[in-house]
C-alpha positions in Angstrom: 43.4 124.6 150.7 41.2 127.6 149.8 41.6 126.7 146.1 40.8 123.0 146.8 37.7 123.9 148.8 36.6 126.3 146.1 37.0 123.6 143.4 35.1 121.2 145.6 32.2 123.6 146.1 32.0 124.5 142.4 31.4 120.8 141.5 28.9 120.0 144.2 26.0 120.5 141.9 27.1 117.4 140.0 26.5 115.4 143.2 23.0 116.7 143.4 22.3 116.0 139.7 23.7 112.5 140.0 21.5 111.7 143.0 18.4 113.1 141.3 18.9 111.2 138.0 19.7 107.9 139.7 16.7 108.3 142.0 14.4 109.0 139.0 15.7 105.9 137.2 15.1 103.8 140.3 11.6 105.2 140.7 10.8 104.6 137.0 12.1 101.0 137.2 9.9 100.3 140.2 6.9 101.7 138.4 7.5 99.4 135.5 7.9 96.4 137.8 11.6 96.2 137.0 14.8 96.0 139.1 16.7 99.3 139.0 19.9 97.2 138.5 18.6 96.3 135.0 19.2 99.9 133.9 22.6 101.3 133.3 23.3 105.1 133.4 25.6 106.5 130.8 27.1 110.0 131.4 27.1 111.7 128.0 30.1 114.1 128.0 29.9 116.1 124.8 31.5 119.5 125.6 32.2 118.5 129.2 35.7 119.0 130.6 37.7 116.2 132.2 37.5 117.7 135.7 33.7 117.4 135.7 33.7 114.0 134.0 36.1 112.6 136.6 33.9 114.0 139.4 30.9 112.2 137.9 33.0 109.0 137.7 33.9 109.3 141.3 30.2 109.5 142.2 29.6 106.1 140.5 29.0 106.9 136.8 31.1 104.2 135.4 30.0 104.5 131.8 31.0 107.5 129.6 29.5 108.3 126.2 31.2 110.6 123.6 29.6 111.7 120.4 32.8 112.7 118.5 36.0 110.8 118.1 38.3 113.8 118.1 36.7 115.1 121.3 37.1 111.8 123.0 40.8 111.5 122.0 41.5 115.0 123.2 40.2 114.2 126.7 41.5 110.6 127.0 44.8 111.1 128.9 43.0 113.2 131.5 40.2 110.8 132.3 39.9 108.2 135.1 39.9 105.3 132.7 40.5 102.8 135.5 37.0 103.3 136.9 34.9 103.9 133.8 34.4 102.4 130.3 33.8 104.4 127.2 31.4 104.2 124.3 31.1 106.1 121.0 27.4 107.1 120.6 27.5 109.6 117.8 27.6 109.1 114.1 30.9 107.4 113.2 32.6 107.8 109.9 34.3 104.7 108.6 37.7 106.5 108.3 37.5 107.2 112.1 37.0 103.6 113.2 40.8 102.9 113.4 41.2 105.8 115.9 38.8 104.3 118.5 38.9 100.6 117.9 41.3 100.0 120.8 39.9 102.8 123.0 36.2 102.2 123.4 34.4 99.1 124.6 31.3 99.6 122.5 30.2 101.5 119.3 26.5 102.3 119.8 25.8 104.0 116.4 26.3 101.4 113.7 24.0 102.5 111.0 25.1 100.6 107.9 26.7 97.4 106.8 29.6 99.3 105.3 30.5 100.8 108.7 30.1 97.4 110.3 32.5 95.9 107.8 35.1 98.5 108.6 34.7 97.9 112.3 35.1 94.2 111.6 38.2 94.8 109.6 39.8 97.0 112.2 38.8 94.7 115.0 40.4 91.7 113.3 43.6 93.7 112.6 43.8 94.5 116.3 42.9 91.0 117.4 39.8 92.1 119.4 36.1 91.8 119.4 34.0 95.0 119.3 30.6 95.2 120.9 28.2 97.1 118.8 24.6 98.4 118.8 22.6 99.0 115.7 21.1 102.5 115.5 17.5 102.4 114.4 15.9 105.5 112.8 12.6 104.7 114.6 10.9 107.9 113.4 12.0 107.6 109.8 13.5 111.1 109.9 15.6 112.3 107.0 17.7 114.4 109.4 18.9 111.4 111.4 21.1 108.5 110.6 20.1 105.0 111.4 18.7 101.8 109.9 15.1 101.6 108.8 13.0 99.3 110.9 12.0 97.5 107.8 15.7 96.6 107.0 16.7 95.8 110.6 16.5 92.0 110.5 18.2 91.6 107.2 21.1 93.9 108.1 21.4 92.5 111.6 21.6 89.0 110.2 24.4 90.1 107.9 26.3 91.9 110.5 26.3 89.1 113.0 28.2 87.0 110.5 31.1 89.5 110.4 34.3 88.5 112.4 35.4 90.8 115.2 31.9 92.2 115.9 29.6 91.2 118.6 26.1 92.5 118.1 24.6 93.4 121.5 21.3 95.2 120.8 19.8 98.4 119.5 20.0 102.2 120.1 17.5 104.8 119.1 16.9 108.6 119.2 13.1 109.2 118.8 11.7 112.3 117.2 11.0 115.3 119.4 7.6 114.8 120.9 5.2 117.1 122.7 4.0 114.5 125.3 5.3 111.5 127.2 2.6 109.3 125.6 3.9 110.2 122.1 7.5 109.4 122.9 6.6 106.2 124.7 5.1 104.9 121.4 8.5 105.2 119.7 10.2 103.5 122.6 7.6 100.8 122.6 8.2 100.2 118.9 11.9 100.0 119.4 11.5 97.6 122.2 9.4 95.4 120.0 12.0 95.5 117.3 14.6 94.6 119.9 12.6 91.6 121.1 11.9 90.4 117.6 15.5 90.7 116.5 16.6 88.9 119.7 14.2 86.0 119.1 15.4 85.5 115.5 19.1 85.7 115.7 21.3 82.8 116.8 23.3 84.9 119.3 20.3 86.0 121.3 22.0 85.4 124.6 24.4 88.3 123.7 21.6 90.7 122.7 20.9 92.4 126.0 21.3 96.1 125.4 18.5 98.5 124.5 19.9 102.0 124.6 17.2 104.5 124.6 16.3 107.6 126.6 18.2 110.9 127.1 17.9 113.8 129.5 14.5 114.8 128.4 12.9 111.4 128.1 14.9 108.7 130.1 12.0 108.1 132.5 9.5 107.0 129.7 12.4 105.1 128.1 12.8 103.1 131.4 9.1 102.5 131.6 9.2 101.0 128.1 12.2 98.7 128.7 15.4 100.6 128.2 18.4 98.9 129.7 20.8 101.9 129.1 20.0 105.6 129.3 22.3 108.2 127.8 22.1 111.3 130.0 24.1 114.5 129.5 22.5 117.9 130.5 20.5 116.4 133.4 23.8 115.5 134.9 26.2 118.2 133.8 23.9 121.1 133.1 23.1 122.7 129.7 25.9 122.4 127.2 28.2 125.4 126.5 29.1 125.4 122.8 
């Protein structure tokens, strides 16, 4: 019993973090004239152990995001998969697609037609349909992967024709900014791209996910229309590498 109570107390900070983050999302949604139910919270679990992940799931975080395929697979058997779905959100190499195609419900980081084609091939082989987001390099940064905004419509049109893929929307990681106003401009630009893409593609009813905002900027992301925020350190604390 002493050990159980000790473990319980050591994880109590997760409860406080979860309440704070969900409260801030709700407040931002209301400020923007939106319903808080429109925004989904993803718990980003890079470097986080299964014990803490499962505690977060028990609190209501029913969406988990992992950056690396190998890390996800190493944790998989220990996670409460019955009560949470999982997405890949980091850069995905084509040769790793087969390892996650039957494990995750969405790949958020599709950044090329070649990757999309491999996802399509693996999905067809496994007789499933994979939900995907296109990652947009909204800041045009050489250090980041992602599709150029100028190429977005052409590539999205091509990708929607691939079998086994269901394009659901966009994801972005904006440049580091020194003010909320600056980062909001990138989020606004991404939202406009999302709306434009949605208006032009035939499957617009399926394009409902705008994944933007992380621990440092999820509030301005919600204010600018995000429907999914990817939060790691604000939930779990600073990462220990």
